[in-house]
All heavy atoms as a GROMACS GRO file, in nm:
protein
  486
    1MET      N    1   6.756  -9.092  -8.061
    1MET     CA    2   6.856  -9.103  -8.165
    1MET      C    3   6.988  -9.143  -8.101
    1MET      O    4   7.019  -9.103  -7.990
    1MET     CB    5   6.871  -8.968  -8.235
    1MET     CG    6   6.959  -8.976  -8.356
    1MET     SD    7   6.942  -8.825  -8.453
    1MET     CE    8   7.111  -8.786  -8.470
    2PHE      N    9   7.067  -9.224  -8.172
    2PHE     CA   10   7.196  -9.267  -8.120
    2PHE      C   11   7.302  -9.256  -8.229
    2PHE      O   12   7.271  -9.248  -8.347
    2PHE     CB   13   7.189  -9.410  -8.067
    2PHE     CG   14   7.146  -9.510  -8.171
    2PHE    CD1   15   7.241  -9.578  -8.245
    2PHE    CD2   16   7.012  -9.536  -8.194
    2PHE    CE1   17   7.202  -9.669  -8.340
    2PHE    CE2   18   6.974  -9.628  -8.289
    2PHE     CZ   19   7.069  -9.694  -8.363
    3LYS      N   20   7.425  -9.255  -8.187
    3LYS     CA   21   7.536  -9.242  -8.281
    3LYS      C   22   7.578  -9.379  -8.330
    3LYS      O   23   7.575  -9.477  -8.256
    3LYS     CB   24   7.656  -9.176  -8.214
    3LYS     CG   25   7.632  -9.032  -8.176
    3LYS     CD   26   7.757  -8.974  -8.114
    3LYS     CE   27   7.735  -8.831  -8.073
    3LYS     NZ   28   7.855  -8.772  -8.013
    4LEU      N   29   7.618  -9.387  -8.456
    4LEU     CA   30   7.674  -9.509  -8.514
    4LEU      C   31   7.824  -9.489  -8.525
    4LEU      O   32   7.874  -9.444  -8.626
    4LEU     CB   33   7.611  -9.539  -8.650
    4LEU     CG   34   7.461  -9.565  -8.646
    4LEU    CD1   35   7.409  -9.587  -8.788
    4LEU    CD2   36   7.430  -9.686  -8.560
    5GLU      N   37   7.894  -9.518  -8.418
    5GLU     CA   38   8.036  -9.488  -8.409
    5GLU      C   39   8.122  -9.586  -8.487
    5GLU      O   40   8.090  -9.704  -8.498
    5GLU     CB   41   8.080  -9.486  -8.263
    5GLU     CG   42   8.019  -9.372  -8.186
    5GLU     CD   43   8.075  -9.362  -8.046
    5GLU    OE1   44   8.173  -9.429  -8.014
    5GLU    OE2   45   8.018  -9.285  -7.968
    6THR      N   46   8.234  -9.534  -8.536
    6THR     CA   47   8.336  -9.614  -8.601
    6THR      C   48   8.471  -9.567  -8.548
    6THR      O   49   8.498  -9.447  -8.545
    6THR     CB   50   8.332  -9.598  -8.753
    6THR    OG1   51   8.204  -9.645  -8.799
    6THR    CG2   52   8.441  -9.678  -8.821
    7MET      N   53   8.553  -9.661  -8.504
    7MET     CA   54   8.686  -9.629  -8.452
    7MET      C   55   8.790  -9.701  -8.537
    7MET      O   56   8.772  -9.817  -8.572
    7MET     CB   57   8.697  -9.672  -8.307
    7MET     CG   58   8.606  -9.590  -8.216
    7MET     SD   59   8.600  -9.653  -8.049
    7MET     CE   60   8.467  -9.771  -8.064
    8ILE      N   61   8.897  -9.631  -8.571
    8ILE     CA   62   9.005  -9.686  -8.652
    8ILE      C   63   9.132  -9.685  -8.569
    8ILE      O   64   9.168  -9.582  -8.509
    8ILE     CB   65   9.025  -9.603  -8.780
    8ILE    CG1   66   8.897  -9.603  -8.862
    8ILE    CG2   67   9.142  -9.658  -8.862
    8ILE    CD1   68   8.898  -9.507  -8.978
    9TYR      N   69   9.201  -9.799  -8.564
    9TYR     CA   70   9.324  -9.813  -8.487
    9TYR      C   71   9.437  -9.853  -8.581
    9TYR      O   72   9.421  -9.940  -8.664
    9TYR     CB   73   9.309  -9.923  -8.381
    9TYR     CG   74   9.193  -9.902  -8.286
    9TYR    CD1   75   9.072  -9.965  -8.308
    9TYR    CD2   76   9.206  -9.820  -8.176
    9TYR    CE1   77   8.965  -9.947  -8.222
    9TYR    CE2   78   9.101  -9.801  -8.088
    9TYR     CZ   79   8.981  -9.865  -8.112
    9TYR     OH   80   8.876  -9.846  -8.026
   10ALA      N   81   9.552  -9.790  -8.563
   10ALA     CA   82   9.672  -9.824  -8.640
   10ALA      C   83   9.774  -9.883  -8.543
   10ALA      O   84   9.799  -9.826  -8.436
   10ALA     CB   85   9.729  -9.702  -8.709
   11SER      N   86   9.834  -9.996  -8.581
   11SER     CA   87   9.935 -10.061  -8.498
   11SER      C   88  10.074 -10.034  -8.554
   11SER      O   89  10.091 -10.007  -8.673
   11SER     CB   90   9.912 -10.213  -8.495
   11SER     OG   91   9.787 -10.241  -8.441
   12GLU      N   92  10.173 -10.048  -8.468
   12GLU     CA   93  10.311 -10.027  -8.511
   12GLU      C   94  10.356 -10.132  -8.611
   12GLU      O   95  10.448 -10.108  -8.689
   12GLU     CB   96  10.403 -10.026  -8.391
   12GLU     CG   97  10.386  -9.904  -8.303
   12GLU     CD   98  10.479  -9.903  -8.184
   12GLU    OE1   99  10.568  -9.990  -8.177
   12GLU    OE2  100  10.463  -9.814  -8.099
   13ASP      N  101  10.295 -10.249  -8.610
   13ASP     CA  102  10.335 -10.356  -8.702
   13ASP      C  103  10.277 -10.339  -8.842
   13ASP      O  104  10.298 -10.423  -8.930
   13ASP     CB  105  10.297 -10.493  -8.646
   13ASP     CG  106  10.147 -10.514  -8.634
   13ASP    OD1  107  10.069 -10.421  -8.667
   13ASP    OD2  108  10.107 -10.624  -8.592
   14GLY      N  109  10.204 -10.230  -8.865
   14GLY     CA  110  10.151 -10.202  -8.997
   14GLY      C  111  10.009 -10.248  -9.019
   14GLY      O  112   9.950 -10.220  -9.123
   15THR      N  113   9.950 -10.319  -8.924
   15THR     CA  114   9.811 -10.360  -8.939
   15THR      C  115   9.719 -10.250  -8.889
   15THR      O  116   9.758 -10.165  -8.808
   15THR     CB  117   9.782 -10.490  -8.861
   15THR    OG1  118   9.808 -10.468  -8.723
   15THR    CG2  119   9.864 -10.605  -8.914
   16ASN      N  120   9.598 -10.250  -8.937
   16ASN     CA  121   9.496 -10.154  -8.897
   16ASN      C  122   9.371 -10.230  -8.855
   16ASN      O  123   9.340 -10.336  -8.911
   16ASN     CB  124   9.460 -10.061  -9.013
   16ASN     CG  125   9.578  -9.980  -9.059
   16ASN    OD1  126   9.633  -9.901  -8.984
   16ASN    ND2  127   9.621 -10.002  -9.182
   17SER      N  128   9.301 -10.177  -8.757
   17SER     CA  129   9.175 -10.236  -8.714
   17SER      C  130   9.066 -10.131  -8.720
   17SER      O  131   9.091 -10.013  -8.696
   17SER     CB  132   9.186 -10.288  -8.570
   17SER     OG  133   9.280 -10.390  -8.561
   18VAL      N  134   8.946 -10.178  -8.752
   18VAL     CA  135   8.829 -10.090  -8.755
   18VAL      C  136   8.722 -10.156  -8.670
   18VAL      O  137   8.691 -10.274  -8.687
   18VAL     CB  138   8.777 -10.071  -8.899
   18VAL    CG1  139   8.646  -9.993  -8.900
   18VAL    CG2  140   8.881 -10.002  -8.984
   19PHE      N  141   8.665 -10.080  -8.576
   19PHE     CA  142   8.550 -10.125  -8.500
   19PHE      C  143   8.436 -10.033  -8.535
   19PHE      O  144   8.450  -9.910  -8.530
   19PHE     CB  145   8.576 -10.118  -8.349
   19PHE     CG  146   8.454 -10.150  -8.268
   19PHE    CD1  147   8.420 -10.281  -8.243
   19PHE    CD2  148   8.372 -10.049  -8.221
   19PHE    CE1  149   8.304 -10.312  -8.171
   19PHE    CE2  150   8.257 -10.078  -8.149
   19PHE     CZ  151   8.224 -10.211  -8.124
   20THR      N  152   8.323 -10.090  -8.573
   20THR     CA  153   8.210 -10.007  -8.612
   20THR      C  154   8.077 -10.062  -8.560
   20THR      O  155   8.058 -10.183  -8.552
   20THR     CB  156   8.204  -9.990  -8.766
   20THR    OG1  157   8.099  -9.899  -8.796
   20THR    CG2  158   8.182 -10.121  -8.838
   21LEU      N  159   7.990  -9.970  -8.527
   21LEU     CA  160   7.852 -10.002  -8.491
   21LEU      C  161   7.758  -9.976  -8.608
   21LEU      O  162   7.640 -10.005  -8.601
   21LEU     CB  163   7.808  -9.916  -8.371
   21LEU     CG  164   7.881  -9.941  -8.240
   21LEU    CD1  165   7.848  -9.832  -8.139
   21LEU    CD2  166   7.846 -10.078  -8.185
   22ASN      N  167   7.812  -9.921  -8.716
   22ASN     CA  168   7.734  -9.881  -8.832
   22ASN      C  169   7.702 -10.003  -8.919
   22ASN      O  170   7.790 -10.063  -8.978
   22ASN     CB  171   7.814  -9.778  -8.913
   22ASN     CG  172   7.736  -9.721  -9.028
   22ASN    OD1  173   7.656  -9.788  -9.089
   22ASN    ND2  174   7.762  -9.596  -9.059
   23PRO      N  175   7.574 -10.044  -8.928
   23PRO     CA  176   7.538 -10.164  -9.004
   23PRO      C  177   7.569 -10.153  -9.154
   23PRO      O  178   7.605 -10.253  -9.217
   23PRO     CB  179   7.389 -10.182  -8.981
   23PRO     CG  180   7.343 -10.070  -8.898
   23PRO     CD  181   7.458  -9.984  -8.862
   24ALA      N  182   7.559 -10.034  -9.212
   24ALA     CA  183   7.590 -10.018  -9.354
   24ALA      C  184   7.739 -10.039  -9.378
   24ALA      O  185   7.779 -10.106  -9.474
   24ALA     CB  186   7.547  -9.880  -9.403
   25LEU      N  187   7.823  -9.986  -9.291
   25LEU     CA  188   7.967 -10.006  -9.303
   25LEU      C  189   8.004 -10.152  -9.275
   25LEU      O  190   8.090 -10.208  -9.341
   25LEU     CB  191   8.042  -9.911  -9.210
   25LEU     CG  192   8.194  -9.917  -9.216
   25LEU    CD1  193   8.246  -9.894  -9.358
   25LEU    CD2  194   8.255  -9.816  -9.119
   26GLN      N  195   7.938 -10.215  -9.180
   26GLN     CA  196   7.961 -10.357  -9.152
   26GLN      C  197   7.934 -10.441  -9.277
   26GLN      O  198   8.010 -10.532  -9.309
   26GLN     CB  199   7.872 -10.405  -9.037
   26GLN     CG  200   7.913 -10.352  -8.903
   26GLN     CD  201   7.816 -10.393  -8.793
   26GLN    OE1  202   7.727 -10.476  -8.813
   26GLN    NE2  203   7.833 -10.334  -8.676
   27LYS      N  204   7.827 -10.409  -9.347
   27LYS     CA  205   7.792 -10.483  -9.469
   27LYS      C  206   7.901 -10.467  -9.575
   27LYS      O  207   7.941 -10.564  -9.640
   27LYS     CB  208   7.657 -10.433  -9.522
   27LYS     CG  209   7.604 -10.510  -9.638
   27LYS     CD  210   7.466 -10.460  -9.677
   27LYS     CE  211   7.412 -10.535  -9.797
   27LYS     NZ  212   7.280 -10.488  -9.836
   28GLN      N  213   7.951 -10.344  -9.592
   28GLN     CA  214   8.057 -10.319  -9.689
   28GLN      C  215   8.186 -10.392  -9.650
   28GLN      O  216   8.253 -10.451  -9.735
   28GLN     CB  217   8.085 -10.169  -9.702
   28GLN     CG  218   7.975 -10.093  -9.769
   28GLN     CD  219   8.003  -9.944  -9.775
   28GLN    OE1  220   8.085  -9.891  -9.701
   28GLN    NE2  221   7.932  -9.875  -9.863
   29LEU      N  222   8.221 -10.388  -9.522
   29LEU     CA  223   8.343 -10.454  -9.477
   29LEU      C  224   8.330 -10.607  -9.481
   29LEU      O  225   8.427 -10.677  -9.509
   29LEU     CB  226   8.381 -10.406  -9.338
   29LEU     CG  227   8.426 -10.260  -9.330
   29LEU    CD1  228   8.444 -10.216  -9.186
   29LEU    CD2  229   8.551 -10.237  -9.411
   30ASP      N  230   8.209 -10.659  -9.456
   30ASP     CA  231   8.186 -10.804  -9.471
   30ASP      C  232   8.208 -10.846  -9.616
   30ASP      O  233   8.268 -10.951  -9.642
   30ASP     CB  234   8.044 -10.841  -9.427
   30ASP     CG  235   8.028 -10.846  -9.276
   30ASP    OD1  236   8.130 -10.860  -9.205
   30ASP    OD2  237   7.913 -10.834  -9.230
   31ALA      N  238   8.160 -10.766  -9.711
   31ALA     CA  239   8.179 -10.797  -9.852
   31ALA      C  240   8.327 -10.792  -9.889
   31ALA      O  241   8.377 -10.879  -9.961
   31ALA     CB  242   8.099 -10.700  -9.940
   32LEU      N  243   8.399 -10.693  -9.838
   32LEU     CA  244   8.542 -10.682  -9.864
   32LEU      C  245   8.616 -10.803  -9.807
   32LEU      O  246   8.703 -10.861  -9.872
   32LEU     CB  247   8.598 -10.553  -9.804
   32LEU     CG  248   8.748 -10.531  -9.820
   32LEU    CD1  249   8.785 -10.516  -9.968
   32LEU    CD2  250   8.793 -10.410  -9.741
   33ALA      N  251   8.581 -10.843  -9.685
   33ALA     CA  252   8.645 -10.959  -9.622
   33ALA      C  253   8.616 -11.088  -9.698
   33ALA      O  254   8.703 -11.175  -9.710
   33ALA     CB  255   8.599 -10.972  -9.477
   34ALA      N  256   8.497 -11.100  -9.754
   34ALA     CA  257   8.462 -11.220  -9.832
   34ALA      C  258   8.537 -11.223  -9.965
   34ALA      O  259   8.581 -11.329 -10.009
   34ALA     CB  260   8.311 -11.224  -9.856
   35GLN      N  261   8.552 -11.107 -10.028
   35GLN     CA  262   8.618 -11.100 -10.158
   35GLN      C  263   8.769 -11.103 -10.147
   35GLN      O  264   8.837 -11.151 -10.238
   35GLN     CB  265   8.576 -10.973 -10.232
   35GLN     CG  266   8.432 -10.973 -10.274
   35GLN     CD  267   8.390 -10.838 -10.333
   35GLN    OE1  268   8.468 -10.745 -10.344
   35GLN    NE2  269   8.262 -10.828 -10.369
   36HIS      N  270   8.824 -11.050 -10.038
   36HIS     CA  271   8.969 -11.038 -10.022
   36HIS      C  272   9.012 -11.081  -9.882
   36HIS      O  273   9.060 -10.999  -9.803
   36HIS     CB  274   9.014 -10.894 -10.049
   36HIS     CG  275   8.978 -10.844 -10.184
   36HIS    ND1  276   9.047 -10.884 -10.298
   36HIS    CD2  277   8.880 -10.761 -10.227
   36HIS    CE1  278   8.992 -10.826 -10.404
   36HIS    NE2  279   8.890 -10.751 -10.362
   37PRO      N  280   9.000 -11.209  -9.850
   37PRO     CA  281   9.036 -11.254  -9.714
   37PRO      C  282   9.184 -11.239  -9.682
   37PRO      O  283   9.221 -11.238  -9.565
   37PRO     CB  284   8.992 -11.402  -9.714
   37PRO     CG  285   8.989 -11.441  -9.856
   37PRO     CD  286   8.953 -11.317  -9.933
   38GLU      N  287   9.267 -11.225  -9.784
   38GLU     CA  288   9.410 -11.206  -9.759
   38GLU      C  289   9.441 -11.064  -9.711
   38GLU      O  290   9.548 -11.038  -9.656
   38GLU     CB  291   9.492 -11.236  -9.886
   38GLU     CG  292   9.479 -11.133  -9.997
   38GLU     CD  293   9.352 -11.140 -10.080
   38GLU    OE1  294   9.265 -11.226 -10.055
   38GLU    OE2  295   9.340 -11.058 -10.173
   39VAL      N  296   9.348 -10.973  -9.727
   39VAL     CA  297   9.368 -10.833  -9.691
   39VAL      C  298   9.286 -10.793  -9.568
   39VAL      O  299   9.332 -10.719  -9.483
   39VAL     CB  300   9.333 -10.742  -9.810
   39VAL    CG1  301   9.340 -10.596  -9.772
   39VAL    CG2  302   9.423 -10.770  -9.928
   40CYS      N  303   9.165 -10.845  -9.558
   40CYS     CA  304   9.071 -10.803  -9.453
   40CYS      C  305   9.005 -10.925  -9.392
   40CYS      O  306   8.966 -11.018  -9.463
   40CYS     CB  307   8.965 -10.711  -9.514
   40CYS     SG  308   8.833 -10.665  -9.401
   41CYS      N  309   8.992 -10.925  -9.258
   41CYS     CA  310   8.916 -11.033  -9.193
   41CYS      C  311   8.833 -10.976  -9.079
   41CYS      O  312   8.870 -10.877  -9.016
   41CYS     CB  313   9.008 -11.143  -9.145
   41CYS     SG  314   9.120 -11.095  -9.014
   42ARG      N  315   8.720 -11.038  -9.058
   42ARG     CA  316   8.631 -10.999  -8.948
   42ARG      C  317   8.680 -11.071  -8.824
   42ARG      O  318   8.696 -11.192  -8.824
   42ARG     CB  319   8.489 -11.039  -8.984
   42ARG     CG  320   8.387 -10.989  -8.887
   42ARG     CD  321   8.251 -11.005  -8.950
   42ARG     NE  322   8.162 -11.070  -8.857
   42ARG     CZ  323   8.036 -11.096  -8.884
   42ARG    NH1  324   7.988 -11.068  -9.002
   42ARG    NH2  325   7.961 -11.153  -8.795
   43LYS      N  326   8.704 -10.996  -8.717
   43LYS     CA  327   8.764 -11.053  -8.598
   43LYS      C  328   8.663 -11.102  -8.496
   43LYS      O  329   8.667 -11.215  -8.456
   43LYS     CB  330   8.860 -10.954  -8.532
   43LYS     CG  331   8.977 -10.916  -8.618
   43LYS     CD  332   9.059 -11.037  -8.660
   43LYS     CE  333   9.150 -11.084  -8.550
   43LYS     NZ  334   9.234 -11.196  -8.589
   44LYS      N  335   8.575 -11.016  -8.449
   44LYS     CA  336   8.482 -11.058  -8.345
   44LYS      C  337   8.361 -10.968  -8.340
   44LYS      O  338   8.365 -10.854  -8.386
   44LYS     CB  339   8.550 -11.061  -8.208
   44LYS     CG  340   8.602 -10.926  -8.164
   44LYS     CD  341   8.673 -10.936  -8.031
   44LYS     CE  342   8.734 -10.802  -7.995
   44LYS     NZ  343   8.803 -10.806  -7.868
   45ASN      N  344   8.256 -11.022  -8.282
   45ASN     CA  345   8.134 -10.945  -8.260
   45ASN      C  346   8.144 -10.875  -8.125
   45ASN      O  347   8.192 -10.933  -8.028
   45ASN     CB  348   8.011 -11.036  -8.257
   45ASN     CG  349   7.984 -11.100  -8.390
   45ASN    OD1  350   8.039 -11.060  -8.491
   45ASN    ND2  351   7.900 -11.201  -8.390
   46GLY      N  352   8.097 -10.754  -8.120
   46GLY     CA  353   8.088 -10.684  -7.992
   46GLY      C  354   7.956 -10.716  -7.924
   46GLY      O  355   7.860 -10.758  -7.989
   47ASP      N  356   7.951 -10.697  -7.796
   47ASP     CA  357   7.828 -10.722  -7.721
   47ASP      C  358   7.719 -10.621  -7.756
   47ASP      O  359   7.602 -10.645  -7.733
   47ASP     CB  360   7.855 -10.715  -7.571
   47ASP     CG  361   7.944 -10.829  -7.523
   47ASP    OD1  362   7.952 -10.932  -7.592
   47ASP    OD2  363   8.006 -10.813  -7.416
   48THR      N  364   7.759 -10.509  -7.814
   48THR     CA  365   7.663 -10.402  -7.845
   48THR      C  366   7.622 -10.402  -7.991
   48THR      O  367   7.562 -10.305  -8.037
   48THR     CB  368   7.726 -10.266  -7.811
   48THR    OG1  369   7.844 -10.250  -7.891
   48THR    CG2  370   7.761 -10.254  -7.665
   49GLY      N  371   7.657 -10.507  -8.066
   49GLY     CA  372   7.623 -10.512  -8.208
   49GLY      C  373   7.734 -10.462  -8.297
   49GLY      O  374   7.719 -10.458  -8.418
   50GLY      N  375   7.847 -10.425  -8.238
   50GLY     CA  376   7.960 -10.378  -8.316
   50GLY      C  377   8.039 -10.494  -8.376
   50GLY      O  378   8.029 -10.607  -8.331
   51GLN      N  379   8.115 -10.463  -8.479
   51GLN     CA  380   8.201 -10.560  -8.546
   51GLN      C  381   8.342 -10.504  -8.552
   51GLN      O  382   8.361 -10.384  -8.569
   51GLN     CB  383   8.153 -10.587  -8.689
   51GLN     CG  384   8.018 -10.652  -8.699
   51GLN     CD  385   8.022 -10.797  -8.654
   51GLN    OE1  386   8.119 -10.866  -8.674
   51GLN    NE2  387   7.914 -10.841  -8.594
   52GLN      N  388   8.441 -10.593  -8.541
   52GLN     CA  389   8.579 -10.551  -8.555
   52GLN      C  390   8.640 -10.622  -8.675
   52GLN      O  391   8.617 -10.741  -8.696
   52GLN     CB  392   8.659 -10.585  -8.430
   52GLN     CG  393   8.802 -10.537  -8.438
   52GLN     CD  394   8.877 -10.558  -8.308
   52GLN    OE1  395   8.820 -10.597  -8.208
   52GLN    NE2  396   9.005 -10.532  -8.310
   53TYR      N  397   8.715 -10.547  -8.753
   53TYR     CA  398   8.780 -10.597  -8.873
   53TYR      C  399   8.929 -10.563  -8.865
   53TYR      O  400   8.966 -10.458  -8.812
   53TYR     CB  401   8.721 -10.532  -8.999
   53TYR     CG  402   8.573 -10.556  -9.013
   53TYR    CD1  403   8.482 -10.474  -8.951
   53TYR    CD2  404   8.526 -10.664  -9.086
   53TYR    CE1  405   8.346 -10.497  -8.961
   53TYR    CE2  406   8.389 -10.687  -9.098
   53TYR     CZ  407   8.301 -10.603  -9.034
   53TYR     OH  408   8.166 -10.626  -9.044
   54GLN      N  409   9.012 -10.653  -8.919
   54GLN     CA  410   9.155 -10.627  -8.922
   54GLN      C  411   9.204 -10.627  -9.066
   54GLN      O  412   9.163 -10.712  -9.146
   54GLN     CB  413   9.232 -10.732  -8.842
   54GLN     CG  414   9.380 -10.701  -8.832
   54GLN     CD  415   9.450 -10.789  -8.732
   54GLN    OE1  416   9.390 -10.877  -8.673
   54GLN    NE2  417   9.577 -10.766  -8.714
   55PHE      N  418   9.290 -10.531  -9.096
   55PHE     CA  419   9.347 -10.516  -9.230
   55PHE      C  420   9.497 -10.533  -9.222
   55PHE      O  421   9.559 -10.483  -9.127
   55PHE     CB  422   9.315 -10.376  -9.286
   55PHE     CG  423   9.170 -10.348  -9.299
   55PHE    CD1  424   9.098 -10.296  -9.194
   55PHE    CD2  425   9.103 -10.376  -9.417
   55PHE    CE1  426   8.963 -10.271  -9.204
   55PHE    CE2  427   8.968 -10.353  -9.428
   55PHE     CZ  428   8.898 -10.299  -9.322
   56ASN      N  429   9.556 -10.598  -9.321
   56ASN     CA  430   9.701 -10.610  -9.320
   56ASN      C  431   9.765 -10.484  -9.373
   56ASN      O  432   9.696 -10.388  -9.411
   56ASN     CB  433   9.749 -10.735  -9.394
   56ASN     CG  434   9.729 -10.729  -9.543
   56ASN    OD1  435   9.712 -10.623  -9.601
   56ASN    ND2  436   9.728 -10.845  -9.607
   57SER      N  437   9.895 -10.482  -9.380
   57SER     CA  438   9.966 -10.360  -9.416
   57SER      C  439   9.949 -10.321  -9.564
   57SER      O  440   9.990 -10.213  -9.604
   57SER     CB  441  10.114 -10.375  -9.386
   57SER     OG  442  10.169 -10.484  -9.456
   58ALA      N  443   9.886 -10.407  -9.646
   58ALA     CA  444   9.864 -10.374  -9.786
   58ALA      C  445   9.758 -10.265  -9.802
   58ALA      O  446   9.749 -10.199  -9.904
   58ALA     CB  447   9.822 -10.497  -9.864
   59ILE      N  448   9.676 -10.245  -9.699
   59ILE     CA  449   9.569 -10.146  -9.702
   59ILE      C  450   9.613 -10.022  -9.626
   59ILE      O  451   9.660 -10.031  -9.514
   59ILE     CB  452   9.440 -10.203  -9.637
   59ILE    CG1  453   9.388 -10.321  -9.714
   59ILE    CG2  454   9.334 -10.096  -9.622
   59ILE    CD1  455   9.333 -10.287  -9.849
   60LYS      N  456   9.594  -9.908  -9.685
   60LYS     CA  457   9.622  -9.781  -9.620
   60LYS      C  458   9.487  -9.713  -9.594
   60LYS      O  459   9.408  -9.695  -9.686
   60LYS     CB  460   9.709  -9.690  -9.705
   60LYS     CG  461   9.843  -9.749  -9.739
   60LYS     CD  462   9.927  -9.769  -9.616
   60LYS     CE  463  10.062  -9.826  -9.653
   60LYS     NZ  464  10.125  -9.898  -9.547
   61ILE      N  465   9.461  -9.680  -9.470
   61ILE     CA  466   9.336  -9.615  -9.434
   61ILE      C  467   9.360  -9.465  -9.428
   61ILE      O  468   9.446  -9.417  -9.354
   61ILE     CB  469   9.284  -9.668  -9.298
   61ILE    CG1  470   9.253  -9.817  -9.310
   61ILE    CG2  471   9.162  -9.587  -9.254
   61ILE    CD1  472   9.207  -9.880  -9.183
   62CYS      N  473   9.286  -9.391  -9.508
   62CYS     CA  474   9.296  -9.246  -9.511
   62CYS      C  475   9.162  -9.187  -9.471
   62CYS      O  476   9.058  -9.233  -9.515
   62CYS     CB  477   9.332  -9.198  -9.651
   62CYS     SG  478   9.490  -9.260  -9.710
   63ILE      N  479   9.169  -9.087  -9.390
   63ILE     CA  480   9.046  -9.023  -9.342
   63ILE      C  481   9.036  -8.885  -9.403
   63ILE      O  482   9.127  -8.812  -9.411
   63ILE     CB  483   9.045  -9.014  -9.189
   63ILE    CG1  484   9.055  -9.154  -9.131
   63ILE    CG2  485   8.922  -8.943  -9.142
   63ILE    CD1  486   9.067  -9.157  -8.982
   0.00000   0.00000   0.00000
C-alpha cells in the first residue's frame, strides 16, 4: 500500500499551487483547468506520476 500525497503551496504574490499524486484529484483538477483556464492551469508532470496545478489569486484554498 502507498500514500496518495497532495501538497498545497501558497505564494506571497497570491497564487497557490497544488501538487498531487492522487489520480482522482488530478481528474477533478484537469476538469477545472479545462472549464476555467483563467483561474487554474496544469503546470507539469512529475516523474512519479504527480501533477502540479497553479491557481490565481481568485481562488482561495481552505483546508
